[in-house]
RODO-2510 file (C-alpha; in nm, 4 decimals, decimal comma):
residues 401
     n   res          X          Y          Z
     1     m    10,5257     9,3029     7,8606
     2     s    10,6330     9,5977     8,1192
     3     l    10,3265     9,6767     8,3847
     4     p    10,3071    10,0106     8,5000
     5     l    10,2904    10,0971     8,8356
     6     h     9,9558    10,3108     8,8136
     7     t     9,5833    10,2985     8,6257
     8     f     9,2660    10,5125     8,6793
     9     g     8,9473    10,4175     8,8072
    10     t     8,5853    10,5674     8,8440
    11     l     8,5362    10,7260     9,2216
    12     s     8,1767    10,6855     9,3523
    13     g     8,1285    10,7625     9,7005
    14     d     8,3191    10,9287     9,9470
    15     f     8,6045    10,8386     9,9752
    16     a     8,7901    11,0017    10,2494
    17     a     9,1278    10,7744    10,2930
    18     p     9,4446    10,9769    10,2138
    19     h     9,6551    10,7022    10,3667
    20     p     9,7575    10,3860    10,1742
    21     l     9,5400    10,0930    10,1618
    22     k     9,6203     9,6985    10,1195
    23     v     9,3808     9,5629     9,8573
    24     l     9,2348     9,2032     9,9671
    25     p     8,9771     9,0022     9,8553
    26     l     8,6651     8,9261    10,0878
    27     a     8,7240     8,6545    10,2553
    28     d     9,1012     8,7540    10,3354
    29     a     8,9480     9,0725    10,4002
    30     l     8,7464     8,9578    10,7143
    31     t     9,0075     8,7852    10,8752
    32     t     9,2612     8,9843    10,8582
    33     e     9,4711     9,1239    11,0876
    34     l     9,4696     9,4865    10,9666
    35     p     9,2879     9,7850    11,0510
    36     f     8,9734     9,7921    10,8332
    37     d     9,0072    10,1639    10,7368
    38     r     9,3449    10,0318    10,5935
    39     v     9,1710     9,8211    10,3757
    40     a     9,0214     9,8451    10,0130
    41     i     8,8372     9,4934     9,9311
    42     d     8,8462     9,3626     9,5845
    43     l     8,5124     9,3023     9,4557
    44     r     8,6274     9,2698     9,1285
    45     s     8,5522     8,9107     9,0660
    46     d     8,2016     8,9481     9,2250
    47     p     7,8490     9,0204     9,1463
    48     v     7,8492     9,3857     9,2900
    49     g     7,4639     9,3197     9,3775
    50     g     7,5822     9,0167     9,5654
    51     v     7,7408     9,1540     9,8276
    52     d     7,6312     9,3997    10,0920
    53     l     7,7935     9,7275    10,0439
    54     g     7,6229     9,9359    10,3223
    55     a     7,7620     9,6372    10,5894
    56     l     8,0497     9,6604    10,4882
    57     h     8,0991     9,9857    10,4667
    58     a     7,9556     9,9197    10,8484
    59     l     8,2118     9,7033    10,9369
    60     g     8,4664    10,0599    10,8418
    61     f     8,6662     9,9483    10,5498
    62     a     8,8000    10,2520    10,3286
    63     a     8,6908    10,1396     9,9893
    64     a     8,5724     9,7944     9,6905
    65     l     8,7370     9,7824     9,3574
    66     t     8,5022     9,6251     9,1787
    67     a     8,4401     9,5508     8,8120
    68     d     8,1457     9,8722     8,7485
    69     s     7,9566    10,0931     8,9339
    70     r     7,6471     9,9697     8,9104
    71     g     7,4857     9,7825     9,2469
    72     p     7,3190     9,9518     9,5156
    73     g     7,3299    10,2945     9,6515
    74     a     7,6586    10,2420     9,9154
    75     a     7,8298    10,5385    10,1378
    76     l     8,1184    10,2512    10,0936
    77     p     8,3780    10,4056     9,7584
    78     i     8,3677    10,2531     9,4745
    79     f     8,6702    10,2427     9,2266
    80     a     8,5083    10,0533     8,9453
    81     g     8,6307     9,9825     8,6099
    82     l     9,0255     9,9924     8,6296
    83     r     9,1544    10,1314     8,2632
    84     r     9,4376     9,8720     8,3449
    85     n     9,2582     9,5624     8,5485
    86     d     9,6166     9,4040     8,6100
    87     v     9,7517     9,7213     8,7640
    88     v     9,5843     9,6224     9,0984
    89     a     9,5914     9,2577     9,1918
    90     a     9,4510     9,1105     9,5609
    91     g     9,7807     9,1919     9,8041
    92     d     9,8440     9,4982     9,6688
    93     v     9,9128     9,8245     9,8135
    94     i     9,7883    10,1258     9,6358
    95     g     9,7259    10,5136     9,7516
    96     v     9,4946    10,6904     9,5556
    97     t     9,4141    11,0204     9,4513
    98     a     9,0214    11,1057     9,4368
    99     r     9,0560    11,4232     9,2572
   100     t     9,2096    11,2494     8,9414
   101     g     9,0898    10,8872     8,9972
   102     r     9,3987    10,7551     8,9426
   103     i     9,5266    10,4529     9,1557
   104     g     9,9277    10,4455     9,1873
   105     v    10,0996    10,0847     9,3193
   106     l    10,2810    10,1093     9,5872
   107     y    10,3987     9,7591     9,7076
   108     r    10,3126     9,4975     9,4257
   109     r    10,2832     9,1210     9,5616
   110     g    10,5001     8,8952     9,3668
   111     a    10,7516     9,1459     9,2117
   112     d    11,0740     9,0942     9,0797
   113     s    11,1681     9,4444     9,3068
   114     n    10,9765     9,6705     9,5492
   115     s    11,1246     9,9801     9,6647
   116     l    11,0307    10,2601     9,8883
   117     f    11,1074    10,6187     9,7049
   118     v    11,1400    10,8221     9,9582
   119     t    11,3225    11,1469     9,8188
   120     e    11,3595    11,3448     9,5801
   121     r    11,6304    11,5593     9,6755
   122     c    11,9961    11,4400     9,6240
   123     n    12,3701    11,5716     9,7507
   124     s    12,5088    11,4462     9,3884
   125     l    12,4435    11,4791     8,9955
   126     c    12,5578    11,2128     8,7958
   127     l    12,6016    11,2712     8,4138
   128     m    12,3539    10,9345     8,3799
   129     c    12,1251    11,0181     8,6691
   130     s    11,7423    10,8421     8,5516
   131     q    11,5429    11,0228     8,8386
   132     p    11,7269    11,3943     8,7866
   133     p    11,7402    11,5418     9,1616
   134     r    11,4444    11,7993     9,2543
   135     n    11,5255    12,0679     9,5695
   136     e    11,2107    12,0583     9,7261
   137     d    11,0858    11,9620    10,0693
   138     d    10,9590    11,5953     9,9958
   139     s    10,9787    11,4906    10,4034
   140     w    10,6183    11,3220    10,3861
   141     r    10,7195    11,0428    10,1713
   142     v    10,8642    10,9625    10,5255
   143     a    10,5189    10,9720    10,6609
   144     e    10,3972    10,8185    10,3600
   145     a    10,6430    10,5249    10,4140
   146     l    10,5601    10,4876    10,7401
   147     e    10,2164    10,4303    10,7132
   148     l    10,2900    10,1423    10,4091
   149     l    10,4980     9,9141    10,6142
   150     p    10,2759     9,8088    10,8014
   151     l    10,0593     9,6677    10,5037
   152     i    10,3271     9,5415    10,3185
   153     d    10,3634     9,1132    10,3371
   154     r    10,6137     8,9905    10,5818
   155     n    10,7017     8,7035    10,3952
   156     l    10,8918     9,0026    10,1255
   157     p    11,2749     8,8361    10,1061
   158     v    11,3840     9,2163     9,9939
   159     l    11,2521     9,5592     9,9789
   160     g    11,4729     9,8428     9,8523
   161     i    11,4915    10,1354     9,9291
   162     t    11,6057    10,4575     9,6807
   163     g    11,5684    10,8368     9,5827
   164     g    11,7486    11,0645     9,5480
   165     e    11,9747    11,0591     9,8466
   166     p    11,8157    10,8763    10,1186
   167     t    12,0743    11,0167    10,3752
   168     l    11,9707    11,3489    10,3464
   169     l    11,6285    11,2391    10,5253
   170     g    11,8537    11,2889    10,8452
   171     e    11,6231    11,1548    11,1255
   172     g    11,3585    11,0721    10,8921
   173     l    11,5698    10,7888    10,7202
   174     t    11,6071    10,6557    11,1045
   175     r    11,2556    10,6318    11,1789
   176     i    11,2763    10,4060    10,8360
   177     l    11,4760    10,1907    10,9488
   178     v    11,3481    10,1566    11,2821
   179     g    11,0068    10,0833    11,0979
   180     t    11,0931     9,8031    10,8637
   181     a    11,3070     9,6685    11,2196
   182     e    10,9276     9,6925    11,3710
   183     h    10,6992     9,5637    11,0892
   184     l    10,9028     9,3606    10,8077
   185     p    11,1787     9,2089    11,1049
   186     d    11,2455     8,9123    10,8628
   187     t    11,2862     9,1692    10,5084
   188     h    11,6668     9,2188    10,3566
   189     l    11,7222     9,6078    10,3436
   190     h    11,8666     9,6853     9,9772
   191     i    11,9353    10,0942     9,9999
   192     l    12,0523    10,3385     9,7380
   193     t    12,2972    10,5499     9,8535
   194     n    12,6163    10,7638     9,6908
   195     g    12,7685    10,6969    10,0080
   196     r    12,8958    11,0343    10,0986
   197     r    12,7539    11,1387    10,3494
   198     f    12,8961    10,8367    10,5588
   199     a    13,1853    11,0031    10,5321
   200     d    13,0350    11,1763    10,8933
   201     r    13,0686    10,8395    11,1300
   202     r    12,7555    11,0555    11,3589
   203     m    12,5744    10,9637    11,0275
   204     v    12,6433    10,5610    11,0845
   205     t    12,5371    10,6040    11,3940
   206     a    12,2091    10,7221    11,3027
   207     v    12,1455    10,3974    11,0541
   208     t    12,2464    10,1612    11,3915
   209     a    11,8400    10,0011    11,3218
   210     g    11,9692     9,8982    10,9840
   211     r    12,3136     9,6822    11,0935
   212     g    12,2825     9,3201    11,0290
   213     r    12,0550     9,3570    10,7576
   214     t    12,0782     9,6136    10,4815
   215     t    12,3164     9,6260    10,2142
   216     w    12,4235     9,9911    10,1246
   217     a    12,4824     9,9884     9,7816
   218     v    12,6430    10,2891     9,6896
   219     p    12,8879    10,3795     9,3138
   220     i    13,2092    10,4305     9,2493
   221     y    13,2735    10,4905     8,8605
   222     a    13,6512    10,4499     8,8068
   223     d    13,9939    10,4122     9,0132
   224     t    14,0251    10,7858     9,0211
   225     a    13,8760    11,0647     9,2135
   226     a    13,8915    11,2593     8,8626
   227     r    13,6910    11,0587     8,6589
   228     h    13,4098    10,9382     8,9644
   229     d    13,3970    11,3491     9,0055
   230     q    13,3396    11,4466     8,6868
   231     v    13,0647    11,1661     8,6323
   232     v    12,9092    11,2824     8,9902
   233     q    12,9874    11,6206     8,9200
   234     a    13,0751    11,7147     9,2711
   235     p    13,4445    11,7693     9,3823
   236     g    13,5187    11,5378     9,6694
   237     s    13,2685    11,3023     9,6252
   238     f    13,4799    10,9860     9,5154
   239     e    13,6684    11,0816     9,8572
   240     e    13,3822    11,0863    10,0816
   241     a    13,2239    10,7938     9,8939
   242     l    13,5319    10,5739    10,0201
   243     e    13,5476    10,6929    10,3202
   244     g    13,1773    10,6373    10,3206
   245     i    13,2110    10,2975    10,2768
   246     h    13,5058    10,2340    10,5772
   247     n    13,3093    10,3908    10,7879
   248     l    13,0032    10,1447    10,7321
   249     a    13,2091     9,8514    10,6705
   250     e    13,3994     9,9517    11,0557
   251     a    13,0618     9,9190    11,2260
   252     g    12,9234     9,6294    11,1066
   253     h    12,7443     9,7761    10,7488
   254     r    12,7181     9,5083    10,4230
   255     i    12,8382     9,6987    10,1016
   256     e    12,7916     9,6528     9,7884
   257     v    12,9491     9,8490     9,5306
   258     r    12,8555     9,9879     9,1632
   259     f    12,9001    10,0575     8,7977
   260     v    12,7406    10,1848     8,5478
   261     a    12,9445    10,1419     8,1535
   262     h    12,9077    10,4689     7,9474
   263     a    13,1723    10,6136     7,7370
   264     l    13,3344    10,8363     8,0375
   265     t    13,3384    10,4729     8,2816
   266     v    13,4621    10,1771     8,0307
   267     p    13,7636    10,3186     8,0145
   268     r    13,8589    10,2994     8,3911
   269     i    13,6736     9,9145     8,4661
   270     m    13,9100     9,7547     8,4412
   271     g    14,1183    10,0244     8,6753
   272     f    13,7799     9,9855     8,9015
   273     a    13,8060     9,6390     8,9343
   274     e    14,1662     9,6077     9,0610
   275     f    14,1283     9,9180     9,2793
   276     v    13,7898     9,7558     9,4719
   277     w    13,9859     9,4279     9,4348
   278     r    14,2552     9,5906     9,5999
   279     n    14,0825     9,8427     9,8420
   280     l    13,7277     9,7254     9,8983
   281     p    13,8075     9,3691     9,9700
   282     f    13,5230     9,3748    10,2355
   283     a    13,2708     9,4352     9,9696
   284     e    12,9926     9,1513     9,9568
   285     h    12,8725     9,2228     9,5832
   286     v    12,9940     9,4316     9,3103
   287     a    12,7290     9,4940     9,0776
   288     l    12,8493     9,6009     8,7102
   289     m    12,5721     9,7756     8,4676
   290     g    12,4404     9,8532     8,1352
   291     l    12,3012    10,2159     8,1401
   292     e    11,9279    10,3296     8,1887
   293     p    11,8586    10,5445     7,9028
   294     m    11,6178    10,7881     8,1707
   295     g    11,6571    11,1444     8,2990
   296     l    12,0485    11,2729     8,2514
   297     a    12,1375    10,9665     8,0168
   298     r    11,8843    11,1091     7,7660
   299     r    12,0445    11,4371     7,7591
   300     n    12,3747    11,3984     7,8601
   301     r    12,3689    11,1087     7,5615
   302     d    12,6457    11,2970     7,3290
   303     v    12,8500    11,2429     7,6589
   304     l    12,7971    10,8957     7,7451
   305     w    12,6583    10,6530     7,4421
   306     i    12,8437    10,4206     7,3713
   307     e    12,7856    10,0734     7,1779
   308     p    12,5710     9,8014     7,4412
   309     a    12,8322     9,5457     7,2786
   310     e    13,1883     9,7758     7,3662
   311     a    13,0119     9,7849     7,7514
   312     a    12,8895     9,4590     7,7567
   313     r    13,2627     9,3596     7,6455
   314     a    13,4222     9,5544     7,9005
   315     i    13,1859     9,3904     8,1911
   316     a    13,2205     9,1063     8,1193
   317     d    13,6306     9,1892     8,1259
   318     a    13,5961     9,3563     8,4510
   319     a    13,3544     9,0701     8,5858
   320     r    13,5735     8,8056     8,5572
   321     h    13,8238     8,9484     8,6384
   322     l    13,7064     9,0307     8,9780
   323     a    13,5299     8,6414     8,9567
   324     t    13,8725     8,5094     8,9498
   325     r    13,9774     8,6981     9,2366
   326     g    13,6733     8,5609     9,4669
   327     m    13,4623     8,8345     9,4994
   328     a    13,1046     8,8100     9,4471
   329     v    12,9918     9,0064     9,0892
   330     s    12,7158     9,0202     8,9172
   331     i    12,6059     9,1656     8,5451
   332     y    12,2986     9,3798     8,5558
   333     n    12,1080     9,5484     8,2343
   334     t    12,2524     9,3491     8,0161
   335     p    12,1560     9,1481     7,7411
   336     l    12,2887     8,7970     7,7606
   337     c    12,3039     8,7894     7,4047
   338     l    12,5806     9,0374     7,4245
   339     l    12,7800     8,8685     7,6859
   340     p    13,0211     8,5411     7,6413
   341     r    12,8248     8,2270     7,7595
   342     d    13,0926     8,1945     8,0797
   343     m    12,9562     8,5097     8,1827
   344     w    12,6018     8,3847     8,1789
   345     p    12,6328     8,2264     8,5133
   346     l    12,6337     8,5811     8,6660
   347     a    12,4308     8,8194     8,4371
   348     r    12,1153     8,8611     8,6294
   349     r    11,7202     8,9443     8,4983
   350     s    11,7569     9,2743     8,6576
   351     i    11,5445     9,5353     8,5818
   352     s    11,2430     9,5602     8,7114
   353     d    10,8953     9,4190     8,5615
   354     w    10,7255     9,7414     8,6039
   355     k    10,9679     9,9071     8,3191
   356     q    11,1867     9,6007     8,1497
   357     v    11,0906     9,4779     7,8146
   358     h    11,2097     9,2682     7,5283
   359     a    11,2710     9,4074     7,1492
   360     p    11,0716     9,3154     6,8074
   361     e    11,4871     9,1099     6,7846
   362     c    11,4103     8,9287     7,0688
   363     e    11,1426     8,7174     6,9195
   364     g    11,2068     8,3393     6,9154
   365     c    11,5068     8,3571     7,1928
   366     s    11,5566     8,1028     7,3979
   367     v    11,6867     8,2626     7,6713
   368     r    11,4842     8,5134     7,6512
   369     d    11,3244     8,4490     8,0163
   370     a    11,6592     8,4216     8,1787
   371     c    11,7659     8,7775     8,0287
   372     a    11,7665     9,0778     8,1647
   373     g    11,5952     9,2652     7,8423
   374     f    11,5841     9,6402     7,7701
   375     f    11,4208     9,9443     7,9947
   376     l    11,1445    10,0588     7,8560
   377     s    11,2866    10,4091     7,7659
   378     a    11,5890    10,2044     7,5565
   379     d    11,4110    10,2843     7,2088
   380     a    11,6193    10,1476     6,8759
   381     s    11,8620    10,3846     6,9317
   382     w    11,9974    10,3003     7,2713
   383     r    12,0273     9,9331     7,2234
   384     g    12,2386     9,9020     6,8812
   385     t    12,3153     9,6992     6,6130
   386     d    12,4019     9,3466     6,8011
   387     i    12,0510     9,2487     6,9484
   388     r    12,0070     8,8857     6,7798
   389     p    11,7719     8,5868     6,9753
   390     v    11,9764     8,3308     7,0774
   391     t    11,9427     7,9732     7,0062
   392     n    12,1001     7,6646     7,0058
   393     e    12,2887     7,6801     6,6887
   394     t    12,3471     8,0673     6,7701
   395     p    12,7808     8,1383     6,7709
   396     e    12,9147     8,4097     7,0498
   397     p    12,9069     8,7225     6,9857
   398     a    13,2870     8,7647     6,7847
   399     h    13,3547     9,0588     7,0336
   400     a    13,2574     8,8241     7,3133
   401     r    13,5143     8,5699     7,1926
***
């Protein structure tokens, strides 16, 4: 089951820390190099009465997480009785809304993916956008990201940056890139962008701090401007994205090209694959993706819907076309049972753990642990009729042969 990114608890004491907090067990908290006022001590496995909360408050710790609210009165704020105790673990970074008792996980130690959500604004309006843009000032997210970075484990392999469109932050994105270089020098950045603002070389210069340690993931939805611009709902976006990709590559940045399969894009998928091979051979990776049925995708279902088995067949054909031509390619968000078995090595368990689920039909499947499964938002009406458990005796789907 998916593990949510927030829960609620009971807050007691005078909690005044609006900043992200690192959750650490007592022994680690006492020896950390982090400022104590940025640490919430995890005492849920300790008897509250056996710990001197007053002494911890005197040392300057921000708060404690406890199994219940009983214990000696102390000025140290306590978060007690979390509704979902497994949502928050040692090593995580949390944000707390004192008024409601909401505890959100901003970074999860050991998760298969961690990302900074840096803006809800976007200069495109993609028909299948899972995070519909909102045109409001959310520049406060830059400050939150900069406060979060020092609390993230320095051995994190990859950190995502997403939105909205991160390049709309302008100088704010530059500050985030500089901050990651300072606090996470060995962490690779994977930044989702529509690439359009990189058509202006000044934007490429503004992200120099990310060169060599960042992959810019840019979606191209067809081999023709008309179809790409139709999906993005922004005239000229195809040319801008391609210009942006070339400008980034020329400046030494790493590029991933993304493609989302649905009814409008699948008819162009083979043309897309050929276009990428011929025109973007420097791309380090191509990601062929199933649709996430959230946000605008649900609103535009009548335009976007395609049987998942048909989308999987098209994705497999395009992946094979690119792979045989020497390009690195992966298949995302597509169940293994819908793919021919020669494509399984390219399929990734790509859905973030907080929104990945399996269908009832997956019970007893021998490859379940390696499978992408489904988005939490994908009910039976989105999963199609071809999902079935894989066993040693299960033949390949007829459409995949």
